[in-house]
PLY file of the C-alpha trace (Angstrom):
ply
format ascii 1.0
element vertex 447
property float x
property float y
property float z
element edge 446
property int vertex1
property int vertex2
end_header
91.98 131.20 77.86
95.43 129.68 77.50
98.60 131.15 76.07
99.16 130.99 72.33
102.60 130.54 70.82
102.71 134.25 70.08
101.81 135.02 73.69
104.62 132.81 74.92
107.22 135.34 73.81
105.73 137.78 76.30
105.92 135.41 79.29
107.89 136.70 82.30
111.41 135.30 82.18
111.80 135.31 85.97
109.70 133.02 88.12
108.96 135.97 90.42
106.75 137.35 87.68
104.53 134.31 87.99
104.70 134.30 91.77
103.25 137.79 92.01
100.54 137.16 89.45
96.99 137.48 90.73
96.31 133.88 89.73
98.62 132.25 92.25
97.48 129.11 94.02
99.92 129.74 96.85
98.28 133.05 97.78
95.29 131.22 99.25
96.85 127.98 100.42
95.63 128.34 104.01
91.91 128.62 103.16
89.69 125.57 103.47
89.28 123.76 100.15
91.08 126.64 98.48
92.91 124.46 95.95
89.77 122.99 94.41
87.97 126.34 94.42
90.98 128.03 92.83
91.22 125.41 90.07
87.47 125.59 89.47
87.78 129.33 88.88
90.63 128.78 86.45
88.67 126.09 84.60
86.02 128.68 83.80
88.60 130.48 81.65
89.36 127.65 79.23
90.84 124.22 78.74
94.47 125.33 79.15
94.98 128.20 81.57
98.23 129.73 82.82
98.77 130.49 86.52
101.53 130.51 89.14
102.47 127.60 91.36
105.05 128.35 94.00
106.76 130.89 91.75
106.82 128.52 88.78
104.87 128.93 85.52
102.01 126.43 85.55
99.07 125.43 83.38
95.75 123.93 84.33
94.89 121.37 81.63
91.16 120.76 81.75
90.12 118.64 78.77
90.39 114.83 78.51
92.12 114.98 75.14
94.87 117.23 76.48
95.21 115.11 79.63
95.69 112.06 77.42
98.32 113.94 75.42
100.31 114.66 78.60
99.88 111.36 80.47
99.79 108.88 77.59
100.81 110.14 74.14
103.73 112.37 75.19
104.41 110.96 78.65
108.17 110.78 77.99
108.26 114.57 77.71
107.11 114.97 81.32
108.35 113.99 84.75
107.14 114.30 88.30
107.41 117.97 89.39
109.79 119.52 91.94
107.24 118.97 94.74
108.12 115.27 94.53
111.41 116.00 96.31
109.63 116.15 99.66
107.91 112.78 99.22
111.20 111.30 97.99
112.80 112.16 101.31
110.04 110.15 102.98
109.45 107.34 100.48
112.88 106.92 98.95
112.85 105.84 95.30
109.73 103.68 95.35
107.20 103.55 92.51
105.59 106.85 93.42
108.80 108.85 93.13
111.07 106.83 90.80
111.69 108.25 87.34
112.75 106.99 83.92
114.42 103.62 83.66
114.27 103.00 87.41
110.49 103.47 87.37
110.11 101.07 84.43
112.31 98.49 86.14
110.49 98.67 89.48
107.08 98.59 87.85
108.13 95.43 86.01
109.33 93.86 89.26
106.10 94.76 91.06
103.78 93.86 88.20
103.51 90.19 89.08
102.31 91.00 92.59
99.25 92.73 91.07
98.53 90.21 88.33
94.92 88.97 87.99
95.98 85.54 89.21
97.07 87.15 92.48
93.85 89.08 92.99
91.87 85.94 93.73
94.06 85.28 96.75
93.76 88.88 97.87
89.96 88.60 97.73
89.88 86.21 100.67
92.08 88.62 102.65
89.65 91.50 102.03
86.64 89.40 103.01
88.38 88.21 106.17
89.23 91.80 107.14
85.61 92.88 106.63
84.43 89.99 108.82
86.84 90.93 111.59
85.72 94.55 111.44
82.04 93.64 111.61
82.63 91.24 114.50
83.36 94.28 116.67
80.22 96.19 115.61
76.95 96.25 117.51
73.49 97.15 116.33
72.74 100.80 117.04
76.25 101.89 118.01
77.85 105.05 116.65
81.34 104.76 115.16
83.73 106.98 113.27
83.27 105.28 109.91
86.41 106.98 108.55
88.52 105.42 111.31
86.78 102.07 110.77
87.60 102.07 107.05
91.22 102.94 107.78
91.35 100.09 110.27
90.01 97.73 107.62
92.42 98.80 104.90
95.36 98.64 107.33
94.33 95.06 108.13
94.23 94.26 104.40
97.57 95.83 103.50
99.30 94.19 106.47
98.10 90.77 105.39
98.85 91.29 101.69
102.32 92.73 102.13
103.62 90.82 105.14
101.11 88.07 105.98
100.79 89.60 109.44
98.02 90.94 111.67
98.69 94.62 112.36
95.78 94.97 114.81
98.01 95.22 117.92
99.81 98.18 116.32
96.82 99.64 114.49
96.37 102.86 116.49
99.98 104.03 116.42
100.53 102.84 112.87
97.34 104.49 111.65
98.30 107.88 113.14
101.76 107.76 111.59
100.34 106.67 108.23
97.92 109.58 108.20
100.66 112.10 108.91
102.99 110.73 106.24
100.27 110.25 103.62
99.08 113.83 104.13
102.53 115.15 103.24
102.65 113.49 99.81
100.85 116.35 98.18
101.09 117.02 94.43
100.42 120.75 94.87
101.60 121.65 98.36
104.75 119.81 99.27
104.78 121.33 102.76
101.34 120.36 104.04
102.52 118.83 107.30
105.29 120.50 109.33
108.65 118.78 109.05
108.78 118.31 112.80
105.64 116.15 112.51
106.39 114.33 109.29
109.94 113.20 109.94
109.23 111.42 113.25
106.16 109.77 111.73
108.12 108.68 108.68
110.93 107.34 110.86
108.39 105.42 112.95
106.81 103.89 109.87
110.16 103.16 108.26
111.25 101.30 111.36
108.01 99.33 111.46
108.14 98.39 107.76
111.81 97.39 107.98
111.06 95.15 110.97
108.10 93.58 109.18
110.18 92.93 106.06
112.99 91.37 108.09
110.51 89.29 110.07
108.90 88.06 106.87
112.24 87.15 105.27
113.39 85.36 108.42
110.21 83.25 108.33
111.02 81.99 104.83
110.46 83.45 101.40
108.22 80.85 99.83
104.94 82.52 100.77
102.34 84.35 98.70
102.68 87.63 100.59
103.80 90.55 98.46
107.25 90.87 100.07
108.04 87.28 99.09
106.62 87.77 95.59
108.70 90.92 95.07
111.84 89.21 96.35
111.38 86.39 93.86
110.62 88.78 91.00
113.70 90.83 91.85
115.85 87.71 91.97
117.08 88.62 95.43
115.90 85.55 97.34
118.59 84.39 99.73
120.36 87.75 99.73
120.00 90.74 102.09
116.95 92.86 101.35
117.89 95.73 99.04
117.26 99.33 99.94
115.27 99.64 96.73
112.88 96.87 97.71
112.44 98.48 101.11
111.52 101.74 99.36
109.03 99.89 97.14
107.35 98.15 100.06
107.22 101.33 102.13
105.52 103.17 99.24
102.99 100.36 98.76
102.29 100.35 102.49
101.55 104.09 102.62
99.65 104.36 99.32
97.79 101.07 99.68
96.19 102.08 102.94
95.00 105.61 102.24
93.27 105.80 98.85
90.70 103.04 99.10
89.87 103.90 102.73
88.83 107.38 101.64
86.87 106.02 98.65
84.90 103.77 100.99
84.02 106.61 103.36
82.73 108.69 100.46
80.71 105.67 99.31
78.92 105.37 102.67
78.32 109.12 102.67
76.72 109.00 99.20
74.61 105.93 99.94
73.26 107.61 103.05
72.33 110.66 100.98
70.66 108.56 98.27
68.37 105.95 99.88
67.01 104.77 96.52
70.50 103.80 95.39
71.15 102.16 98.76
67.93 100.15 98.42
68.86 98.98 94.92
72.31 98.00 96.17
70.83 95.97 99.03
68.43 94.35 96.57
71.28 93.19 94.35
73.22 91.86 97.34
70.21 90.00 98.73
69.40 88.55 95.32
72.97 87.43 94.52
74.35 86.64 97.98
71.28 85.86 100.10
72.91 87.18 103.28
76.19 85.27 102.94
79.60 86.88 102.66
80.77 87.70 99.12
83.55 85.75 97.46
85.92 86.24 94.55
83.55 84.63 92.07
80.72 87.00 93.09
82.42 90.18 91.89
81.38 89.76 88.27
77.80 89.05 89.38
77.48 92.33 91.31
77.38 95.00 88.59
75.42 97.59 90.56
77.85 97.30 93.46
80.65 98.09 91.02
78.69 101.04 89.62
78.23 102.45 93.13
81.97 102.38 93.74
82.73 103.82 90.29
80.31 106.69 90.86
81.79 107.43 94.30
85.23 107.53 92.65
83.83 109.92 90.06
82.37 112.41 92.50
85.06 112.11 95.17
88.24 110.75 93.58
90.77 110.28 96.39
93.54 111.04 93.88
91.94 114.33 92.89
94.82 116.04 91.06
97.95 115.08 89.13
100.95 117.23 88.30
103.75 116.89 85.77
106.77 119.01 84.81
107.53 119.58 81.13
111.02 118.37 80.19
110.85 120.02 76.76
108.64 122.60 75.08
105.37 120.87 74.20
102.65 122.10 71.85
99.39 121.28 73.59
96.38 122.36 71.59
97.04 125.96 70.59
99.35 126.54 73.57
103.07 125.92 73.96
103.90 124.58 77.41
107.50 125.70 77.99
110.14 123.38 79.37
110.11 123.51 83.15
106.45 124.51 83.47
104.13 122.55 85.74
101.01 120.98 84.24
98.08 120.42 86.61
95.28 117.97 85.75
92.36 117.45 88.12
90.25 114.33 88.19
87.86 116.17 90.48
87.19 118.86 87.86
86.86 116.60 84.84
84.74 114.00 86.65
82.21 116.77 87.38
82.31 118.44 83.96
78.87 118.89 82.36
80.43 118.53 78.92
81.01 114.85 79.62
78.38 113.93 82.21
74.67 114.63 82.37
73.65 116.00 85.78
77.31 115.80 86.81
76.78 116.59 90.50
74.15 113.89 90.92
75.06 110.47 92.32
73.86 108.17 89.53
75.45 104.69 89.60
73.39 103.70 86.55
75.52 105.95 84.35
78.15 103.18 84.42
75.85 100.61 82.81
77.83 99.63 79.71
74.60 99.03 77.80
73.50 102.66 78.33
73.80 104.93 75.27
76.38 107.69 75.04
80.13 107.98 74.90
82.66 110.29 76.49
86.39 110.87 75.99
88.48 108.13 77.55
90.14 110.37 80.13
86.98 112.12 81.25
87.29 109.47 83.99
90.71 108.58 85.38
90.53 108.02 89.14
93.75 105.99 89.06
95.65 108.13 86.57
96.62 106.97 83.09
99.60 106.00 80.99
102.80 104.34 82.20
102.45 105.92 85.65
98.85 104.84 86.22
98.34 103.35 89.68
99.71 99.81 89.64
97.28 98.84 92.40
94.11 99.82 90.52
92.85 96.25 90.20
93.42 95.55 93.88
91.77 98.81 94.93
88.63 98.10 92.88
88.48 94.53 94.16
88.87 95.70 97.75
86.23 98.37 97.27
83.60 96.14 95.67
84.06 93.29 98.15
84.01 95.63 101.16
80.84 97.40 99.98
79.21 94.03 99.27
80.21 92.56 102.63
79.07 95.53 104.72
76.08 96.92 102.80
74.49 93.48 102.66
74.40 93.30 106.47
74.45 96.87 107.79
72.88 100.25 107.18
75.30 103.13 107.78
73.57 106.38 108.80
76.03 109.25 108.58
75.12 111.66 111.37
76.90 114.87 110.38
77.76 116.75 107.19
80.94 115.46 105.58
83.39 118.14 104.41
86.16 117.31 101.97
89.80 118.09 102.67
91.80 118.28 99.43
95.34 117.50 100.44
97.41 114.54 99.26
94.09 112.75 98.80
90.52 114.00 98.87
89.49 112.83 102.30
86.78 113.73 104.79
87.93 116.34 107.27
87.85 114.99 110.80
85.76 112.13 112.16
82.66 110.89 110.31
80.17 109.72 112.95
77.76 107.07 111.71
75.12 104.91 113.37
75.25 101.24 112.43
72.03 99.27 112.08
72.10 95.55 111.40
69.72 94.66 108.60
66.90 92.24 109.37
67.94 88.69 108.61
71.63 89.56 108.20
74.09 86.98 109.39
75.35 87.87 112.87
79.09 88.13 113.31
79.34 88.85 117.01
0 1
1 2
2 3
3 4
4 5
5 6
6 7
7 8
8 9
9 10
10 11
11 12
12 13
13 14
14 15
15 16
16 17
17 18
18 19
19 20
20 21
21 22
22 23
23 24
24 25
25 26
26 27
27 28
28 29
29 30
30 31
31 32
32 33
33 34
34 35
35 36
36 37
37 38
38 39
39 40
40 41
41 42
42 43
43 44
44 45
45 46
46 47
47 48
48 49
49 50
50 51
51 52
52 53
53 54
54 55
55 56
56 57
57 58
58 59
59 60
60 61
61 62
62 63
63 64
64 65
65 66
66 67
67 68
68 69
69 70
70 71
71 72
72 73
73 74
74 75
75 76
76 77
77 78
78 79
79 80
80 81
81 82
82 83
83 84
84 85
85 86
86 87
87 88
88 89
89 90
90 91
91 92
92 93
93 94
94 95
95 96
96 97
97 98
98 99
99 100
100 101
101 102
102 103
103 104
104 105
105 106
106 107
107 108
108 109
109 110
110 111
111 112
112 113
113 114
114 115
115 116
116 117
117 118
118 119
119 120
120 121
121 122
122 123
123 124
124 125
125 126
126 127
127 128
128 129
129 130
130 131
131 132
132 133
133 134
134 135
135 136
136 137
137 138
138 139
139 140
140 141
141 142
142 143
143 144
144 145
145 146
146 147
147 148
148 149
149 150
150 151
151 152
152 153
153 154
154 155
155 156
156 157
157 158
158 159
159 160
160 161
161 162
162 163
163 164
164 165
165 166
166 167
167 168
168 169
169 170
170 171
171 172
172 173
173 174
174 175
175 176
176 177
177 178
178 179
179 180
180 181
181 182
182 183
183 184
184 185
185 186
186 187
187 188
188 189
189 190
190 191
191 192
192 193
193 194
194 195
195 196
196 197
197 198
198 199
199 200
200 201
201 202
202 203
203 204
204 205
205 206
206 207
207 208
208 209
209 210
210 211
211 212
212 213
213 214
214 215
215 216
216 217
217 218
218 219
219 220
220 221
221 222
222 223
223 224
224 225
225 226
226 227
227 228
228 229
229 230
230 231
231 232
232 233
233 234
234 235
235 236
236 237
237 238
238 239
239 240
240 241
241 242
242 243
243 244
244 245
245 246
246 247
247 248
248 249
249 250
250 251
251 252
252 253
253 254
254 255
255 256
256 257
257 258
258 259
259 260
260 261
261 262
262 263
263 264
264 265
265 266
266 267
267 268
268 269
269 270
270 271
271 272
272 273
273 274
274 275
275 276
276 277
277 278
278 279
279 280
280 281
281 282
282 283
283 284
284 285
285 286
286 287
287 288
288 289
289 290
290 291
291 292
292 293
293 294
294 295
295 296
296 297
297 298
298 299
299 300
300 301
301 302
302 303
303 304
304 305
305 306
306 307
307 308
308 309
309 310
310 311
311 312
312 313
313 314
314 315
315 316
316 317
317 318
318 319
319 320
320 321
321 322
322 323
323 324
324 325
325 326
326 327
327 328
328 329
329 330
330 331
331 332
332 333
333 334
334 335
335 336
336 337
337 338
338 339
339 340
340 341
341 342
342 343
343 344
344 345
345 346
346 347
347 348
348 349
349 350
350 351
351 352
352 353
353 354
354 355
355 356
356 357
357 358
358 359
359 360
360 361
361 362
362 363
363 364
364 365
365 366
366 367
367 368
368 369
369 370
370 371
371 372
372 373
373 374
374 375
375 376
376 377
377 378
378 379
379 380
380 381
381 382
382 383
383 384
384 385
385 386
386 387
387 388
388 389
389 390
390 391
391 392
392 393
393 394
394 395
395 396
396 397
397 398
398 399
399 400
400 401
401 402
402 403
403 404
404 405
405 406
406 407
407 408
408 409
409 410
410 411
411 412
412 413
413 414
414 415
415 416
416 417
417 418
418 419
419 420
420 421
421 422
422 423
423 424
424 425
425 426
426 427
427 428
428 429
429 430
430 431
431 432
432 433
433 434
434 435
435 436
436 437
437 438
438 439
439 440
440 441
441 442
442 443
443 444
444 445
445 446
């Protein structure tokens, strides 16, 4: 159980006391999936549990009401934790790492680029990327579906941000993106060795700077996100600010990784649950009749949306959030002292039997809004919550639904090997995910 206010007086005053405690996440950091297993063990002790994180006092917060208190109600009493210093050296002061007034300002500047009116234009980009991906596929071939989804999302983010085709640079860019994204870890800030991360970050920085400059030189009246951000910032006609470069670099890294992993987990789950896959194909055949989906189809594909939502529940790419207390905060019957790290795991709460029946079962129907039952609001928060919730949530969901609709309506994806999760910066499959592609009878050919 957690620490009461009376217990707080007996806390070790030196961080070394926490570092040598038996409940130290860093003791087992080299074991496969150790972080999730460690947090699962802690969760069995209560809703607020003290432990050590890199020599710092930390608390696992494992109830939706307390998560809401930290992320929403008392968000101003918390900041990103010290581990954010490593990502800041890579990402600069973009939305992921900015704090306080700077974060509010940059979120306001970026907000227009993610407005609902913009999503309709992004829909056609997603559908075009899915078409280009499928045009390279052949009936019966085996592909690494994880690499294919990364290729697709790289295509999408290149078009949305810069109005450019990144296909000629996809291999090198994809490798560098993976290395950098893997280092932005909310628990382990040193996941990838510096000697690997810094060259990859420099490579990506150079690429993004060239793409920004190329886009600006071509004229700033377009609908690509760089042009939209320039207009919102009021910097049209002036040199591109370092802050805008940081923002775009952050969007480039984050916008590629999360939804790619969500899509791989979706194919994995559909392969494991043929009844759900059959119902999905039935909805797509009924609503689309073999044609490609479009923006206006999204609202007419509820089951497709439920499939994605359930994949995000069981395998949330953003599987853990951390915050640092700026002041003492009474959370339930525990006082979180100033400077302590608070850890909140979507993975744990999304699989909690207190809030979900048969929590480990893939059940898309649980997201039917007409179904009875309620749960706390933050029993499900795959994109975070509060002022720092993911600004790209709407785009990610749109991209996910349209990609699933485009591919599952034409192809069956048979995953050929067990898929093991790797809980680093995001919850991603470890290694390649071989899958055999089978074109569905009557599906429109794209090759």
